[in-house]
C-alpha positions in Angstrom: 22.4 3.6 -15.3 19.4 5.0 -17.0 19.7 2.2 -20.0 20.0 -0.4 -17.2 16.7 1.1 -15.3 15.0 0.7 -18.7 15.7 -2.9 -19.6 15.1 -3.6 -16.2 11.3 -2.1 -16.6 11.2 -4.2 -19.9 12.0 -7.2 -18.3 9.3 -6.6 -15.5 6.7 -5.7 -17.8 7.7 -8.8 -19.9 7.2 -11.1 -16.9 4.2 -9.4 -16.2 2.5 -10.0 -19.3 4.2 -13.9 -19.1 2.4 -14.4 -16.0 -0.9 -13.4 -17.2 -0.8 -15.3 -20.5 -1.9 -18.8 -19.4 -5.1 -17.1 -17.7 -5.9 -15.0 -20.7 -5.0 -17.5 -23.5 -7.2 -19.7 -21.7 -10.3 -17.3 -21.6 -9.4 -16.3 -25.4 -10.0 -19.9 -26.7 -13.0 -20.8 -24.7 -14.9 -17.1 -24.7 -16.1 -14.5 -26.7 -14.9 -11.0 -26.6 -17.3 -9.9 -24.1 -16.4 -12.7 -21.8 -12.9 -12.1 -22.3 -13.0 -8.5 -21.2 -15.2 -9.3 -18.3 -12.3 -11.9 -17.4 -9.7 -9.2 -17.5 -11.9 -6.8 -15.4 -12.4 -10.0 -12.8 -8.3 -10.4 -12.8 -7.4 -7.1 -12.5 -10.1 -6.6 -9.5 -8.3 -9.7 -8.0 -5.1 -8.5 -8.1 -5.9 -5.0 -6.4 -7.3 -7.0 -3.3 -5.7 -8.5 -0.7 -5.0 -12.3 -0.4 -4.1 -15.4 1.7 -1.3 -16.5 -0.8 1.2 -15.2 -3.4 -0.5 -16.6 -6.4 1.9 -16.2 -9.4 -0.3 -17.6 -12.0 -3.3 -20.3 -12.7 -4.0 -22.8 -15.2 -6.5 -25.9 -16.2 -4.7 -29.0 -16.6 -5.8 -31.9 -18.9 -8.7 -33.1 -16.5 -9.8 -29.5 -16.4 -8.7 -28.8 -12.7 -7.5 -25.5 -12.0 -3.9 -25.3 -11.1 -2.6 -22.6 -8.9 0.9 -21.8 -8.7 2.2 -19.9 -5.9 3.0 -19.5 -2.1 0.6 -20.4 0.6 0.2 -18.1 3.9 -0.8 -18.6 7.4 -4.5 -18.5 8.1 -5.4 -17.3 11.9 -8.7 -16.8 13.0 -9.7 -16.1 16.4 -12.9 -18.6 16.8 -13.4 -20.0 20.0 -9.5 -20.0 20.3 -6.9 -19.6 17.9 -7.6 -21.6 14.7 -4.2 -21.8 12.4 -3.9 -23.5 9.4 -2.4 -23.2 5.7 -4.3 -21.2 3.1 -3.9 -23.9 0.7 -6.6 -25.7 2.4 -8.9 -22.9 0.9 -8.0 -23.5 -2.4 -9.2 -20.0 -3.4 -12.6 -20.6 -2.1 -13.3 -23.5 -4.2 -13.0 -26.1 -1.4 -13.9 -26.2 2.5 -11.2 -25.8 4.8 -11.8 -28.2 8.1 -10.0 -27.4 11.6 -11.1 -29.6 14.2 -14.7 -29.6 14.2 -14.8 -26.2 12.4 -15.4 -25.8 8.6 -14.4 -22.3 6.8 -14.6 -21.1 3.3 -13.6 -18.5 1.4 -16.2 -15.8 -0.2 -15.3 -12.9 -2.2 -12.0 -12.3 -0.4 -13.5 -12.9 3.3 -13.3 -16.1 5.3 -16.7 -17.5 7.1 -17.8 -20.2 9.1 -19.9 -22.8 7.6 -20.6 -26.4 7.4 -19.2 -29.5 5.8 -20.8 -28.8 2.5 -19.6 -25.1 2.2 -22.9 -23.3 2.3 -22.9 -19.6 2.3 -26.2 -17.7 2.8 -26.9 -14.3 1.8 -29.3 -11.7 2.1 -31.1 -9.8 -0.4 -28.2 -7.3 -1.1 -26.1 -10.8 -1.7 -24.4 -10.0 1.7 -23.1 -12.9 3.1 -24.8 -13.9 6.5 -22.6 -16.6 8.0 -20.4 -15.8 11.0 -17.1 -14.2 10.0 -14.6 -15.0 12.7 -12.0 -12.5 13.7 -9.2 -12.7 11.3 -5.7 -12.3 12.1 -4.1 -14.1 9.2 -0.6 -13.4 7.5 -2.3 -12.4 4.2 -0.2 -11.1 1.2 0.0 -7.5 2.1 1.0 -8.3 5.5 3.7 -10.6 4.5 5.3 -7.8 2.2 5.3 -5.4 5.0 7.1 -7.9 6.9 9.5 -8.6 4.2 9.8 -4.8 3.6 10.6 -4.1 7.4 13.0 -7.3 7.7 15.0 -5.7 4.5 15.2 -2.2 5.9 16.3 -3.5 9.3 19.1 -5.7 7.7 19.9 -2.7 5.1 20.2 0.2 7.6 22.0 -1.7 10.2 24.5 -2.8 8.1 24.9 0.4 7.1 25.5 2.0 10.6 28.0 -0.9 11.0 29.8 0.2 8.2 30.1 3.7 9.3 32.0 2.3 12.5 34.4 0.3 10.4 35.3 3.3 7.9 35.3 6.2 10.3 31.9 7.6 9.1 32.6 7.3 5.6 29.7 5.5 3.7 30.8 2.2 1.9 29.0 -0.2 -0.8 25.6 0.4 -0.7 25.4 3.0 1.8 27.1 5.3 -0.8 23.3 5.1 -2.6 21.3 5.8 0.8 23.4 8.8 2.2 22.7 11.0 0.0 19.0 10.4 0.4 19.3 10.6 4.3 20.9 13.7 4.3 18.3 14.9 1.6 15.3 14.1 4.2 17.4 15.7 6.7 18.4 19.0 5.6 15.9 19.7 2.8 12.5 18.3 4.3 13.2 18.1 8.2 15.0 21.3 9.0 13.4 23.4 6.8 9.8 22.4 7.8 10.2 21.4 11.6 13.0 23.7 12.7 16.7 23.5 13.8 15.8 22.9 17.5 13.3 20.1 17.1 13.5 18.2 13.8 15.4 15.5 15.5 13.2 13.8 17.4 11.0 13.3 14.1 13.9 12.2 12.2 13.4 8.3 12.7 9.7 8.5 12.0 10.6 10.5 8.7 13.5 8.4 7.5 11.4 5.0 8.1 7.9 6.4 6.5 9.7 7.5 3.8 11.6 4.2 2.9 9.1 2.0 4.0 6.6 3.6 1.2 9.1 3.9 -1.3 9.9 -0.1 -1.1 6.4 -0.8 -1.0 5.9 1.1 -4.2 8.7 -0.6 -5.6 7.7 -4.0 -4.4 4.2 -3.4 -6.2 6.0 -2.9 -9.7 7.2 -6.4 -9.5 5.3 -9.5 -11.0 4.4 -10.7 -7.4 1.2 -9.0 -7.7 1.6 -7.2 -4.7 -0.6 -3.8 -4.2 0.0 -2.9 -0.5 0.4 1.0 -0.8 -2.9 0.6 -3.2 -4.7 -0.8 0.0 -6.9 2.0 1.9 -6.1 0.3 5.2 -2.6 0.5 4.7 -2.4 4.0 4.2 -5.0 4.7 6.7 -2.4 3.2 9.1 0.3 5.3 8.1 -1.6 8.4 8.1 -2.8 7.8 11.4 0.5 7.4 12.9 1.3 11.1 11.5 -2.0 12.0 13.0 -0.8 10.8 16.3 2.4 12.1 16.0 1.6 15.4 15.3 -1.3 16.2 17.7 0.6 14.2 20.9 3.7 16.1 20.3 1.8 19.3 19.6 3.1 22.7 21.4 0.6 25.0 23.5 1.2 27.6 20.8 -0.3 24.8 18.2 -3.6 24.2 20.2 -3.9 28.0 20.6 -3.8 28.5 17.0 -6.6 26.1 16.7 -8.9 27.3 19.8 -8.0 30.9 19.5 -7.0 31.8 16.1 -7.3 35.5 16.4 -5.0 35.7 19.4 -5.3 39.1 21.6 -5.8 41.1 18.5 -9.6 41.8 19.3 -11.9 42.0 22.2 -13.4 38.9 23.6 -16.8 39.9 22.7 -16.1 40.7 19.6 -14.3 37.1 18.9 -17.3 35.2 19.5 -18.9 35.4 16.1 -15.8 34.8 14.2 -15.0 31.8 16.5 -18.1 30.0 15.6 -16.9 30.0 12.1 -12.9 29.7 12.5 -12.7 26.9 15.2 -14.7 24.5 13.4 -12.6 25.0 10.5 -9.9 24.5 12.5 -10.6 21.5 14.3 -12.0 19.9 11.1 -8.5 20.8 9.7 -6.8 18.5 12.0 -8.5 15.7 10.6 -8.7 16.4 6.9 -4.6 16.9 6.9 -4.1 12.8 7.8 -7.3 12.1 5.1 -5.5 13.9 2.4 -2.2 11.9 2.8 -4.1 8.3 3.1 -6.4 9.4 -0.2 -3.4 10.8 -2.2 -1.0 7.9 -1.7 -4.0 5.2 -2.0 -5.6 6.5 -5.3 -2.0 7.3 -6.8 -0.7 3.5 -6.5 -4.3 2.1 -7.1 -4.9 4.0 -10.4 -1.3 2.9 -11.5 -1.7 -0.7 -11.0 -5.1 -0.7 -12.9 -4.0 1.1 -15.8 -0.8 -0.9 -16.1 -2.6 -4.2 -16.0 -5.4 -2.9 -18.6 -2.8 -2.0 -21.0 -1.3 -5.5 -20.5 -5.0 -7.0 -20.9 -5.3 -4.9 -24.1 -2.7 -7.5 -25.8 -5.3 -10.2 -25.6 -8.3 -8.1 -26.7 -6.6 -7.0 -29.7 -5.2 -10.1 -31.0 -3.2 -8.2 -33.7 0.2 -7.6 -34.5 -0.5 -3.7 -34.4 -2.5 -3.7 -31.1 -0.5 -5.9 -29.1 2.7 -4.4 -29.7 1.4 -0.9 -29.1 -0.3 -2.1 -25.6 3.1 -3.2 -24.6 5.0 -0.2 -25.6 2.4 1.9 -23.4 2.8 -0.7 -20.3 6.3 -0.1 -20.7 6.3 3.7 -20.8 3.7 3.4 -17.8 5.8 1.3 -15.9 8.7 3.8 -16.2 6.5 6.6 -15.0 5.5 4.2 -12.3 9.0 4.0 -11.1 8.8 7.7 -10.4 5.5 8.2 -8.8 6.9 5.2 -6.7 9.4 7.7 -5.3 7.4 10.7 -5.8 4.5 9.6 -3.4 7.0 8.4 -0.8 8.6 12.0 -0.9 5.1 13.8 -0.7 3.9 11.5 2.0 7.3 12.7 3.9 7.3 16.2 2.8 3.7 16.9 4.2 4.2 14.9 7.4 7.0 16.9 8.3 5.3 19.9 7.5 2.2 18.7 9.8 4.8 18.0 12.6 6.3 21.8 11.9 3.0 22.9 12.8 3.0 21.2 15.6 6.3 22.1 17.2 5.8 25.5 16.5 6.5 27.9 19.4 6.3 31.8 19.4 7.9 34.5 21.7 5.2 36.0 24.1 6.2 39.7 25.4 
C-alpha cells in the first residue's frame, strides 16, 4: 500500500512538472534569469487564485498566439438581469466578452463592465474604477466543491445501500471508510461532546471531515485546484461551526460566558473582575472559529506555494544536479502534503467537536 502511494505521488509530481514545462520552457528561451523568476512567481500566484475555468496548461503557437488548454466554466453576472455566458469569451482577460449590449472584461481575476474597446480605468492606487457586476459565476473552486459534494453523496449513499444488502456488514470501499466513520464517532464526537448529545452533531462532523479531506486531496492533483487555500472557503466552513456552536448552546454555556464566576462570590465583588472576564469570554466566541479558518487556509496555501516553488526551481537551475534535487524535494513535500491533507481535516473536525462540547455542556444545580 505504501509503495503504491509513493508511486502515485511520484506520478502526480511528474505530471505537475510536465504541465508547467511548456510555460517555463517558453520563458526560459525568451527571457533572462530574473524574468524567469518573475514568471514563476506570477504563475504560482495565478495558481493560488480562483479562476473562471479549469486551465491545465498553455503554449504559444507558431503565429505567436497564446493557446490555453482547459475547460471553460459558466459566468453568471447580475447586471440588469442575469447575464450568462461561457468564460471562454473572456479568453483569460485578453478579450472583451459581448453579452447583448453589455461588454465585460477580466482584470486581475475580477470581471468589470467596460466598452467595446475593453477600457479599464484605474485610480491613484491602481485599483479599477469600472463597475463590477454582482458575480454569481461557477468558478474553478465552486465547481470543485460541487464535484466533491456529488462524489460524497454517491459514495455514502452507495455505502448505506450496501449495508441493507449485506446485513450491516461493509462491502467494497465501505471497508475502508467504515473505520474512519467509527473513529470520528468513538474517538472525536463521544469524548468531546458527551454520550447524550453527540448524535445530533455527527452529520456535520462526518460531512466536514470528508469534505475538507477530499478537497485537500483534489488540491494535490495536477488540476491546479486550491479550494481550501482560499480564505473565503475556510471562512464559510468556520462560520458553520460558529453558528452551530452558538445556536445549540445551552443555558450553562451562556452562563459560563456572561457569569464565569458563578455564585462563588458576592455580586459587588464580581464587578471589577467581570469588566475583564466577560469581554475575554465574548471575544473567545469569535477567536475560536477564526483560528479554524486561519489554520486550514495557511497550511494548505503554504503547501501549494512550497510545492510549486520547488518545481519552478528545476527551470531556474538548468542543470543535471539542481533539477533532480528539486524534483526529489518536490516529491518529498508531496508525500508530506498527503499527511497534511488528512491532518488538517482531522484538526478541523476535532476542534469543531470540542466547541460543540462546550456548547452542549450541562451542570447539575443543587
